[in-house]
NUDOKE-504355 format. One line per 5 residues: number of its first residue (from 1); for each residue x, z, y of C-alpha. Coordinates in Angstrom, 1 decimal. Each point is the difference from the previous one (the first is absolute). Example, Ala and Ser with C-alpha at 12.3 -4.5 7.8 and 13.67 -1.06 7.14 Angstrom:
BEGIN
1 = 12.3 7.8 -4.5 | 1.4 -0.7 3.4
//
This chain:
BEGIN
1 = 0.0 0.0 0.0 | 2.8 0.7 2.4 | 1.5 -3.4 -0.6 | -3.3 -1.7 0.5 | -0.6 1.9 3.2
6 = 3.4 -1.0 1.3 | -0.6 -3.7 -0.9 | -3.3 0.1 1.9 | 1.6 1.6 3.0 | 2.7 -2.7 -0.2
11 = -2.6 -2.7 -0.1 | -1.9 1.6 2.9 | 3.1 0.2 2.1 | 0.8 -3.6 -0.8 | -3.5 -1.1 0.9
16 = 0.2 1.9 3.3 | 3.4 -1.5 0.7 | -1.2 -3.5 -0.7 | -3.1 0.7 2.2 | 2.2 1.3 2.8
21 = 2.3 -3.1 -0.4 | -3.0 -2.3 0.1 | -1.5 1.8 3.0 | 3.4 -0.1 1.8 | 0.2 -3.7 -0.9
26 = -3.5 -0.6 1.3 | 0.8 1.8 3.2 | 3.2 -2.0 0.4 | -1.9 -3.2 -0.5 | -2.7 1.1 2.5
31 = 2.7 1.0 2.4 | 1.7 -3.4 -0.4 | -3.3 -1.8 0.5 | -0.8 2.1 3.0 | 3.4 -0.8 1.4
36 = -0.5 -3.7 -0.7 | -3.4 0.1 1.7 | 1.4 1.8 3.1 | 2.9 -2.5 0.1 | -2.4 -2.9 -0.3
41 = -2.1 1.3 2.9 | 3.0 0.5 2.3 | 2.0 -3.1 -1.0 | -3.1 -2.2 0.1 | -0.7 1.4 3.5
46 = 3.4 -1.0 1.1 | -0.3 -3.5 -1.4 | -3.5 -0.3 1.5 | 1.3 1.0 3.4 | 2.9 -2.4 -0.2
51 = -2.3 -3.0 -0.8 | -2.3 1.0 2.9 | 3.0 -0.1 2.3 | 1.1 -3.3 -1.4 | -3.5 -1.6 0.6
56 = -0.6 1.5 3.5 | 3.5 -0.4 1.4 | 1.8 -2.8 -1.7 | -2.7 -2.4 -1.2 | -2.3 0.5 3.0
61 = 2.8 -0.7 2.5 | 1.2 -3.0 -2.0 | -3.5 -1.5 0.0 | -0.3 0.5 3.7 | 3.3 -1.6 0.7
66 = 0.1 -2.9 -2.5 | -3.6 -1.1 0.3 | -0.6 -1.3 3.5 | -2.6 0.6 1.2 | -0.6 3.1 -2.2
71 = -3.1 -0.3 -2.2 | -3.2 1.3 1.5 | -0.9 3.5 -1.1 | 3.5 0.9 -1.3 | 0.3 3.2 1.9
76 = -3.5 1.1 -1.0 | 1.0 -0.1 -3.7 | 2.5 2.9 0.7 | -2.5 2.1 1.9 | 0.1 3.8 -0.9
81 = 3.0 -0.5 -2.4 | 2.3 1.8 2.4 | -2.1 3.2 -0.5 | 0.3 -0.4 -3.8 | 3.8 -0.4 0.2
86 = 0.2 3.1 2.3 | -1.9 2.3 -2.3 | 2.0 -1.2 -3.0 | 3.3 0.5 1.8 | -1.1 3.6 1.0
91 = -0.8 0.8 -3.6 | 3.5 -1.0 -1.2 | 1.6 1.7 3.0 | -1.7 3.3 -0.9 | 1.3 -0.3 -3.6
96 = 3.5 -0.8 1.2 | 0.1 2.9 2.4 | -0.2 2.6 -2.8 | 3.1 -1.6 -1.6 | -1.4 0.7 -3.5
101 = 0.5 -2.2 -3.0 | -3.1 -1.1 -2.0 | 1.1 2.1 -3.0 | 0.0 3.3 1.9 | -3.0 2.3 -0.4
106 = -0.7 0.3 3.7 | -0.1 -3.8 0.5 | -3.6 -0.3 -1.4 | -1.2 2.7 2.5 | 1.7 -1.9 2.8
111 = -1.6 -3.2 -1.1 | -3.5 1.5 0.0 | 0.5 1.7 3.4 | 1.2 -3.2 1.6 | -2.9 -2.0 -1.4
116 = -2.6 2.6 1.0 | 1.4 0.3 3.5 | -0.3 -3.8 0.6 | -3.3 -0.5 -1.7 | -2.0 -0.3 3.2
121 = 2.5 -2.5 1.6 | 0.1 -1.9 -3.3 | -3.8 -0.3 0.0 | -0.1 -1.2 3.6 | 2.7 -2.6 -0.5
126 = -1.2 -1.4 -3.4 | -3.8 -0.1 0.8 | 0.6 -2.3 3.0 | 2.4 -2.2 -1.9 | -2.3 -0.4 -3.0
131 = -3.0 -0.6 2.3 | 2.0 -2.8 1.6 | 1.4 -1.5 -3.2 | -2.9 -2.5 -0.4 | 1.2 -1.6 3.3
136 = 3.5 -0.4 -1.5 | -1.4 -2.0 -2.9 | -2.1 -2.2 2.3 | 3.0 -0.9 2.2 | 2.2 -0.7 -3.1
141 = -2.7 -2.3 -1.5 | -0.2 -1.9 3.3 | 3.7 -0.6 -0.2 | -0.3 -1.2 -3.6 | -2.5 -2.7 1.1
146 = 2.8 -1.6 2.1 | 2.5 -1.1 -2.6 | 2.9 -0.7 2.3 | -0.4 3.4 1.7 | -0.3 1.9 -3.3
151 = 3.1 -1.7 -1.4 | 2.0 1.1 3.0 | -1.3 3.6 -0.3 | 1.0 0.1 -3.7 | 3.4 -1.4 0.8
156 = 0.6 2.7 2.7 | -1.1 2.8 -2.4 | 2.2 -1.1 -2.8 | 3.0 -0.4 2.3 | -0.5 3.5 1.5
161 = -0.6 1.7 -3.4 | 2.0 -1.9 -2.6 | 0.2 3.0 -2.4 | -3.8 0.4 0.0 | -2.2 -2.4 -1.8
166 = -2.5 -0.3 2.9 | -1.8 -3.2 0.9 | -2.5 1.3 2.6 | -0.5 2.6 2.7 | -2.7 1.7 -2.0
171 = 2.7 0.9 -2.6 | 1.3 2.5 2.6 | -3.1 0.8 1.9 | -2.1 1.0 -3.1 | 2.6 2.7 -0.8
176 = -1.7 2.8 2.2 | -3.3 -0.8 -1.7 | 1.6 0.6 -3.4 | 2.2 2.9 1.1 | -2.8 2.3 1.3
181 = -1.9 -0.5 -3.3 | 3.1 0.8 -2.0 | 0.7 3.4 1.5 | -2.7 1.8 -2.1 | 1.3 -1.7 -3.2
186 = 3.6 1.1 0.6 | -1.0 3.6 1.0 | -2.4 0.3 -3.0 | 2.9 -1.2 -2.3 | 2.3 2.7 1.5
191 = -2.7 2.6 -0.5 | -0.6 -1.1 -3.6 | 3.7 0.7 -0.8 | 0.3 3.2 2.0 | -0.5 3.3 -1.8
196 = -2.9 2.2 1.3 | 2.5 2.9 0.5 | 2.1 -2.1 2.4 | 0.1 1.7 3.5 | -1.1 -3.2 1.7
201 = -2.8 -0.9 -2.5 | -2.9 1.2 2.2 | 1.4 -1.8 3.0 | 0.5 -3.1 -2.1 | -3.6 0.1 -1.2
206 = -1.2 0.3 3.7 | 2.2 -2.9 1.0 | -1.5 -2.2 -2.8 | -3.5 0.9 1.0 | 0.8 -0.7 3.7
211 = 1.3 -3.5 -0.9 | -3.2 -0.8 -1.9 | -2.2 1.2 2.9 | 2.2 -1.9 2.4 | -0.6 -3.3 -1.9
216 = -3.8 0.7 -0.1 | -0.2 0.5 3.8 | 2.1 -3.1 0.6 | -2.2 -2.1 -2.3 | -3.2 1.4 1.7
221 = 1.5 -0.8 3.5 | 0.8 -3.5 -1.2 | -3.5 -0.5 -1.2 | -1.4 1.1 3.3 | 2.3 -2.4 1.9
226 = -1.1 -2.9 -2.2 | -3.6 0.7 0.8 | 0.8 0.3 3.7 | 2.0 -3.2 0.0 | -2.9 -1.8 -1.7
231 = -2.6 1.1 2.6 | 1.8 0.4 3.2 | 0.8 -3.7 0.5 | -2.3 -2.1 2.2 | -0.9 -3.2 -1.7
236 = -0.6 -3.0 2.3 | -2.6 -1.8 -2.0 | -1.9 -3.1 1.1 | -3.7 -0.4 -0.6 | 0.8 -2.3 -2.9
241 = 2.2 2.6 -1.6 | -2.6 2.7 0.3 | -2.6 -2.3 -1.6 | 2.3 -0.7 -2.9 | 0.5 3.7 -0.6
246 = -3.8 0.6 -0.3 | -1.2 0.6 -3.5 | -2.6 2.1 -1.7 | 2.2 3.0 -0.3 | 1.0 0.1 3.7
251 = -3.6 -0.7 1.1 | -1.3 2.9 -2.1 | 2.7 2.3 1.3 | -0.7 -0.8 3.6 | -3.8 0.3 -0.6
256 = 0.5 3.5 -1.5 | 2.1 1.0 3.0 | -2.6 -1.2 2.4 | -2.7 1.9 -1.9 | 2.1 3.2 0.1
261 = 0.5 -0.4 3.7 | -3.7 -0.5 0.7 | -0.9 3.0 -2.1 | 2.5 2.1 1.9 | -1.2 -1.2 3.4
266 = -3.7 0.5 -1.0 | 0.7 3.5 -1.3 | -1.1 -0.9 -3.5 | 3.3 1.1 -1.5 | 2.5 2.5 1.4
271 = 3.5 -1.3 1.0 | 3.1 1.3 -1.6 | 1.5 2.1 2.9 | 3.7 0.7 0.2 | 0.6 2.0 3.2
276 = 3.8 -0.1 -0.3 | 0.1 -3.8 -0.3 | -2.7 -0.4 2.7 | 2.2 1.9 2.5 | 3.1 -2.0 -0.9
281 = -1.9 -3.3 0.3 | -1.5 1.0 3.4 | 3.5 1.0 1.3 | 1.4 -3.3 -1.3 | -2.6 -2.1 1.9
286 = 0.6 2.0 3.2 | 3.7 -0.5 -0.4 | -0.4 -3.7 -0.7 | -2.1 -0.5 3.1 | 2.5 1.8 2.2
291 = 2.9 -2.1 -1.4 | -1.8 -3.3 0.6 | -1.0 1.0 3.5 | 3.5 1.1 0.8 | 1.4 -3.3 -1.3
296 = -2.6 -1.9 2.0 | 1.0 1.9 3.2 | 3.7 -0.6 -0.6 | -0.6 -3.7 -0.5 | -2.0 -0.2 3.2
301 = 2.8 1.9 1.8 | 2.6 -2.4 -1.2 | -2.2 -3.0 0.9 | -0.3 1.4 3.6 | 3.7 0.6 0.1
306 = 0.6 -3.6 -1.0 | -2.3 -1.2 2.7 | 1.9 2.1 2.6 | 3.4 -1.3 -1.2 | -1.3 -3.6 0.1
311 = -0.7 0.3 3.8 | 3.5 -0.4 1.4 | -0.5 0.6 3.7 | 3.8 0.3 0.6 | 0.4 -3.7 -0.8
316 = -1.9 -1.0 3.1 | 1.8 -0.6 3.3 | -2.0 1.8 2.7 | 2.3 -0.9 2.9 | 1.1 3.6 0.5
321 = 3.6 -0.4 -1.0 | 1.2 1.5 3.3 | -1.9 3.3 -0.5 | 1.6 2.9 -1.8 | -3.0 1.6 -1.6
326 = -1.4 -3.1 -1.7 | 3.4 -0.7 -1.5 | 0.2 3.6 -1.5 | -3.6 -0.3 -1.3 | 0.9 -3.4 -1.6
331 = 3.0 1.5 -1.8 | -2.0 2.9 -1.2 | -2.7 -2.3 -1.3 | 2.5 -2.2 -1.7 | 1.6 3.0 -1.8
336 = -3.4 1.2 -1.1 | -1.1 -3.3 -1.4 | 3.2 -1.2 -1.5 | 1.4 3.2 -1.5 | -2.0 3.2 0.2
341 = -3.5 -1.2 -0.9 | 1.1 -2.5 -2.7 | 2.0 2.7 -1.7 | -3.0 2.3 0.3 | -2.3 -2.6 -1.6
346 = 2.5 -0.6 -2.8 | 0.1 3.7 -0.8 | -3.8 0.3 0.2 | -0.4 -2.8 -2.6 | 2.6 1.4 -2.4
351 = -0.7 3.7 0.3 | -3.8 0.0 0.7 | -1.7 -3.3 -0.9 | 1.8 -0.8 -3.3 | -0.6 3.5 -1.5
356 = -3.6 -0.1 1.0 | -0.5 -3.4 -1.6 | 1.7 1.2 -3.2 | -2.3 3.1 0.1 | -3.0 -2.2 0.5
361 = 0.9 -2.0 -3.1 | 0.5 3.2 -2.0 | -3.6 1.0 0.7 | -1.4 -2.9 -2.1 | 1.0 1.5 -3.3
366 = -1.7 3.4 0.4 | -3.1 -1.6 1.6 | -0.4 -2.3 -3.0 | 0.4 2.9 -2.4 | -2.6 2.0 1.8
371 = -2.5 -2.9 -0.1 | 0.8 -0.6 -3.7 | -0.5 3.7 -0.7 | -3.5 -0.3 1.4 | -0.8 -2.9 -2.3
376 = 1.4 1.9 -3.0 | -2.0 3.1 1.1 | -3.2 -2.0 -0.2 | 1.0 -1.3 -3.5 | 0.9 3.6 -1.0
381 = -3.4 1.3 1.2 | -1.8 -2.3 -2.5 | 1.8 1.4 -3.0 | 0.6 3.5 1.1 | -2.8 1.6 -1.9
386 = 0.5 -1.8 -3.3 | 1.1 2.1 -3.0 | 1.8 -2.8 -1.7 | 2.0 -2.7 1.8 | 0.9 -3.4 -1.2
391 = 3.6 -1.3 0.3 | -0.8 -1.9 3.2 | -1.9 3.0 1.5 | 2.9 2.3 -0.8 | 2.3 -2.5 1.7
396 = -2.2 0.1 3.1 | 0.0 3.8 0.0 | 3.8 0.1 -0.4 | 0.4 -2.5 2.9 | -2.1 2.1 2.3
401 = 1.8 3.2 -0.9 | 3.4 -1.7 0.5 | -0.9 -1.4 3.4 | -1.5 3.3 1.1 | 3.0 2.0 -1.2
406 = 2.4 -2.5 1.6 | -1.7 0.2 3.4 | -0.3 3.7 0.0 | 3.7 0.3 -0.8 | 1.5 -2.7 2.2
411 = -2.5 -0.5 2.9 | 0.9 3.4 1.6 | 3.7 -1.0 -0.1 | -0.8 -3.4 1.5 | -2.2 1.5 2.7
416 = 2.7 2.5 0.9 | 2.8 -2.6 0.1 | -2.1 -2.5 2.0 | -1.0 2.7 2.5 | 3.7 1.1 0.3
421 = 1.0 -3.6 0.6 | -2.7 -0.5 2.6 | 1.1 3.1 1.9 | 3.6 -1.1 -0.3 | -0.9 -3.4 1.5
426 = -1.7 1.7 2.9 | 3.0 2.2 0.6 | 2.2 -3.1 -0.1 | -2.3 -1.7 2.5 | 0.5 2.9 2.4
431 = 3.7 0.0 -0.5 | 0.2 -3.7 0.8 | -1.9 0.4 3.2 | 2.3 3.0 0.9 | 3.0 -2.3 -0.5
436 = -1.7 -2.7 2.0 | -0.6 2.4 2.9 | 3.6 1.1 -0.2 | 1.4 -3.5 0.1 | -2.3 -1.0 2.9
441 = 1.0 3.2 1.9 | 3.6 -0.8 -0.5 | -0.5 -3.6 1.2 | -1.8 1.1 3.2 | 2.6 2.7 0.7
446 = 2.7 -2.7 0.1 | -2.0 -1.8 2.8 | -1.3 3.2 1.7 | 2.3 -0.2 3.1 | -0.7 -3.7 0.5
451 = -3.8 0.2 0.0 | -2.0 0.7 3.1 | -1.7 3.4 0.4 | 2.5 1.5 -2.5 | 0.8 2.8 2.5
456 = -3.6 1.1 0.3 | -1.2 3.3 -1.4 | -2.1 -0.2 -3.1 | -3.2 0.7 1.9 | 0.7 -2.5 2.7
461 = 1.1 -2.6 -2.6 | -3.2 0.3 -1.9 | -2.0 -0.2 3.2 | 1.9 -3.2 0.9 | -0.5 -1.4 -3.5
466 = -3.7 0.6 0.0 | -0.5 -1.6 3.4 | 2.1 -3.0 -1.1 | -2.0 -0.4 -3.2 | -3.3 0.1 2.0
471 = 1.2 -2.5 2.5 | 1.2 -2.3 -2.8 | -3.4 0.3 -1.7 | -1.8 -0.8 3.2 | 2.1 -3.1 0.5
476 = -0.5 -1.1 -3.6 | -3.7 0.5 0.4 | -0.1 -2.1 3.1 | 2.0 -2.7 -1.8 | -2.3 0.1 -3.0
481 = -3.0 -0.4 2.3 | 1.6 -3.0 1.8 | 0.7 -1.6 -3.4 | -3.5 0.7 -1.2 | -1.5 -1.5 3.1
486 = 2.1 -3.1 -0.4 | -0.8 -0.4 -3.7 | -3.7 0.7 0.4 | -0.6 -2.4 2.9 | -3.0 -2.2 -0.4
491 = 0.8 -3.4 -1.3 | -1.5 -2.7 2.2 | 0.5 -3.5 -1.5 | -1.8 -3.2 0.8 | -3.0 -0.6 -2.3
496 = -0.4 -3.1 -2.2 | -3.0 -2.2 0.6 | -1.8 1.5 -3.1 | 0.7 3.5 1.2 | -1.3 -0.9 3.5
501 = -3.2 -1.2 -1.6 | -0.4 3.1 -2.1 | 0.7 2.2 3.1 | -2.7 -1.8 1.9 | -2.4 0.4 -2.9
506 = 0.7 3.7 -0.5 | -0.1 0.7 3.7 | -3.4 -1.7 0.5 | -1.3 1.9 -3.0 | 1.5 3.4 0.4
511 = 1.5 0.2 3.5 | 3.6 0.1 1.1 | 0.3 3.8 -0.5 | -0.5 -0.3 -3.8 | 2.9 -2.5 -0.5
516 = 3.0 1.2 -2.0 | 3.1 -1.7 -1.3 | 1.7 0.6 -3.4 | 3.5 1.5 0.5 | 1.2 -0.7 -3.6
521 = -1.3 -1.7 -3.1 | -2.9 1.8 -1.6 | -0.5 -0.3 -3.8 | -3.3 1.4 -1.3 | 0.2 2.5 -2.8
526 = -3.6 1.1 -0.2 | -3.4 -1.6 -0.2 | -1.2 -1.8 3.2 | 3.6 0.2 1.4 | 1.2 -3.1 1.9
531 = 3.3 -1.8 -0.3 | 1.2 -0.5 3.6 | 3.2 -1.6 1.3 | 2.2 1.2 2.9 | -1.4 -1.0 3.4
536 = -3.5 -0.8 -1.2 | -2.9 1.0 2.3 | -2.9 2.0 -1.2 | -3.0 1.8 1.6 | -0.6 3.7 -0.9
541 = -3.6 0.6 -1.0 | 0.4 3.6 -1.1 | 2.9 2.4 0.3 | -0.8 1.6 -3.4 | -1.0 -1.2 -3.5
546 = -3.2 0.8 -1.8 | 1.3 3.4 -1.0 | 1.1 1.0 3.4 | 3.7 -0.6 -0.6 | 1.4 -0.9 3.5
551 = 3.2 -1.4 -1.6 | -2.0 -3.1 -1.1 | -1.8 -2.1 2.7 | -2.7 -2.5 -0.6 | 1.2 -3.3 1.7
556 = -1.2 -3.5 0.5 | 2.7 -2.6 -0.6 | -1.9 -3.0 1.3 | -2.7 -0.3 -2.6 | 1.2 2.3 -2.8
561 = -0.5 3.7 0.3 | 1.7 2.8 -1.8 | 2.2 3.0 0.4 | 3.6 0.3 1.4 | 2.4 2.9 0.6
566 = -0.4 1.3 3.5 | 3.8 0.6 0.2 | 0.6 -3.7 -0.3 | -2.2 -0.9 3.0 | 0.8 0.1 3.7
571 = -2.2 -0.9 3.0 | 0.4 -3.6 1.1 | 0.9 -0.6 3.7 | -0.8 -3.5 1.0 | 2.8 -1.4 2.3
576 = -1.0 -1.8 3.1 | 2.1 -2.6 1.7 | -1.1 0.8 3.6 | -1.0 3.4 1.4 | -3.5 0.6 1.4
581 = -0.6 -1.0 3.6 | 1.9 2.2 2.3 | -2.3 2.0 2.4 | 2.9 0.4 2.5 | 0.1 -3.0 2.4
586 = 2.7 1.9 1.9 | 2.5 -0.9 -2.7 | 2.1 -3.1 0.8 | 0.0 -2.9 -2.5 | 3.7 0.5 -0.6
591 = -0.4 3.7 -1.0 | -3.1 -0.7 -2.1 | 1.8 -2.8 -1.9 | 2.9 2.3 -0.8 | -2.0 3.2 -0.8
596 = 0.2 -0.5 -3.8 | 3.6 -1.1 -0.4 | 1.8 1.3 3.0 | 1.4 3.0 -2.1 | 0.7 -1.9 -3.2
601 = 3.6 -0.9 -0.8 | -1.3 -2.7 -2.3 | -1.9 -1.7 2.8 | 0.8 -0.5 3.6 | 2.9 1.8 1.6
606 = -0.7 3.7 0.9 | -0.7 1.0 3.5 | 3.3 0.3 2.0 | 1.1 3.3 1.3 | -1.0 -1.1 3.5
611 = -3.7 0.4 -1.0 | -0.3 3.7 -0.8 | -3.5 0.2 1.6 | -1.9 -1.4 -3.0 | -1.3 1.9 -3.1
616 = -1.8 -0.9 -3.2 | -3.6 1.3 -0.1 | -3.1 -0.5 -2.1 | -2.0 -2.9 1.3 | -3.1 0.9 -2.1
621 = -1.3 3.0 -1.9 | 1.3 0.0 -3.6 | -1.3 2.4 -2.8 | 2.3 0.5 -3.0 | -1.6 -1.0 -3.3
626 = 2.7 1.4 -2.4 | 2.7 2.6 0.0 | 2.6 -2.6 0.9 | -1.7 -0.9 3.3 | -0.3 2.0 3.2
631 = -2.8 0.1 2.6 | 0.3 -0.4 3.8 | -2.1 -0.6 3.0 | 0.2 -2.8 2.5 | 2.5 0.7 2.6
636 = 1.9 2.6 -2.1 | 3.7 -0.5 0.2 | 1.7 -0.5 -3.3 | 3.6 -0.3 -1.2 | 0.8 -3.0 -2.2
641 = 2.3 0.9 -2.8 | -0.1 -3.4 -1.9 | -1.7 -3.1 1.3 | -0.8 -1.1 -3.6 | -1.2 1.3 -3.3
646 = 2.2 0.5 -3.1 | -0.2 -3.7 -0.9 | 1.1 -1.1 3.5 | -3.4 -1.2 1.1 | -0.6 0.5 3.8
651 = -3.8 0.5 -0.5 | 0.6 3.8 -0.4 | 2.2 2.3 1.9 | 1.3 3.5 -0.9 | -0.7 2.2 3.1
656 = 0.1 3.7 1.0 | -2.9 1.4 2.1 | -0.5 3.2 1.8 | 0.6 3.1 -2.2 | 2.8 -1.8 -2.0
661 = -2.4 -1.7 -2.4 | 1.3 -3.2 -1.5 | -1.7 -2.9 -1.7 | -0.8 -3.7 0.1 | -2.3 -1.7 2.5
666 = -0.8 -3.7 0.7 | 2.5 -1.5 2.3 | -2.7 -1.9 2.0 | -1.5 3.4 0.9 | 3.1 0.8 2.1
671 = 0.8 -1.0 3.5 | 2.9 0.3 2.5 | -1.1 1.6 3.2 | 1.7 1.4 3.1 | 0.8 3.7 -0.2
676 = -3.1 1.9 1.2 | -2.4 -2.9 -0.5 | -1.1 1.1 -3.5 | -2.8 2.2 1.3 | -1.7 -2.9 1.7
681 = -0.6 -1.6 -3.4 | -1.8 3.1 -1.2 | -2.1 0.0 3.2 | -1.0 -3.7 -0.4 | -0.8 0.6 -3.6
//
């Protein structure tokens, strides 16, 4: 029995020794596999980073230099890749800072700490790159459609990376897409071969879970972006394209939406209310209106500035070269128009107008998403109460939830950034005007000693400036009135035989006081309107139409009657070749003969300076019949300003009567009388 017990003990010890050896061997194998997995993660990260640098630095620069001009969209293919390179470089840098080898026990903890500390930056970088990757494939496919261009691209890639069997840009640019999905696999492999008693096991398990959750969030964000990209674009469809798109499914869908809308408006079915989204939507539309109105005001401001710059008054020679002040003003105006204001306009367009235009274009995407969400909300309202949803109905519900979640997540960020950009633009606008005021102040200070009134005190200067402005305004008003009187002078032209017959016919029928002349061509736009040519004679029957509108007059055009615009008619003054018989036998024949043209430079010579005893007076009473004429009494002295109308006809004269009133009168109603004899005409009359 003792021998048997000893043999059993020997066998038990042998079995235990073998088990310990096998366990030790298994642990050694697991440690080796863990070590290989860690080495694979680190070394593959280094190789991955090297290839990214190769594609973004070497290949990209070679394509831009060797392909002239560079292919369209080349830079957009590398969008967001710098952020991916940065986060990968920081991961390796954190591992290298510890100066640990992959086989040391603390290296695994350092790896997990580094990954967890960069998880948020990693998510931000990779989610934008993956959401943009579809654009990369679209651009590369457009290159492949051009055979010559694609051959050049492949040649440059092979020359830049001869040791890599790469024949396309997507060979490099797809690596971030593959890398982010490989992190969970590598970390889970390391966890599989790590003993649960390892000090860093719990941290490794947390890191593996974090990498899985990170990939899920990135995929969800990518799905949101794909939905947003699908609906935010504005399609410019013709009527034909819209008709082609019509089918039974689209008609049924739009009919269901219309039915839902009618039920909501009629109160037959309650609306799905989301107060958070409604507040965001309302703020977006207020912000959009403010941005568009600001852009419109800036464009109007630039348009007025252009109009001001186009009026180059300094180019005109005003015959004041000998005066000092005009020369200074001319130099100041030249500096303003050639340097200060053009530079101000350039900065306005670059710093104000261009950002506002870009912001206006950015508003299109959120606006389209908000409208599409409303359509999907109506679709969702139809299926909301159903217990079981079909595949298509589930897709509709998912689309609505995706759009709603996307807008609730990103619309506040957009609103905040847009508002910040708008306030920044307004601040820049104020700074530009402050700089403009400083430049103008500096310019005027350089001429301060040469300008008149520069020595006046501020109060006296502003008093002088105000009086000067008022005086200039008075002169300008006087000039405008003179020009208006000249342009609005009645047009007296000889009538054609047919017009003379119509004049006689209308005068016999309606009287001379009802005769009017057409100032410009009239084209009828309403029923019973007449088409009249310039200079045509009509008789006014009624100074209002049948509805009492005094802007349309009922006229007789010599047989045909109808309506014409009152603003196109002016009272006709029939010219007479000879004045009425003079009731003043005391006037000599010589003076009577010259009474119409003695003051006209276009007629006989003016009275010499040796005859200062004569004056121009009214020979007969004249009553003004329009605002361009002036009334006077017989014997009233007048001052002749122009002995003809605006067309040079001597039948009408521009005169000034007592009180400073000016207007046109018939020339044959004027007479030249000795000074003091004008009152005798009034007595005889």
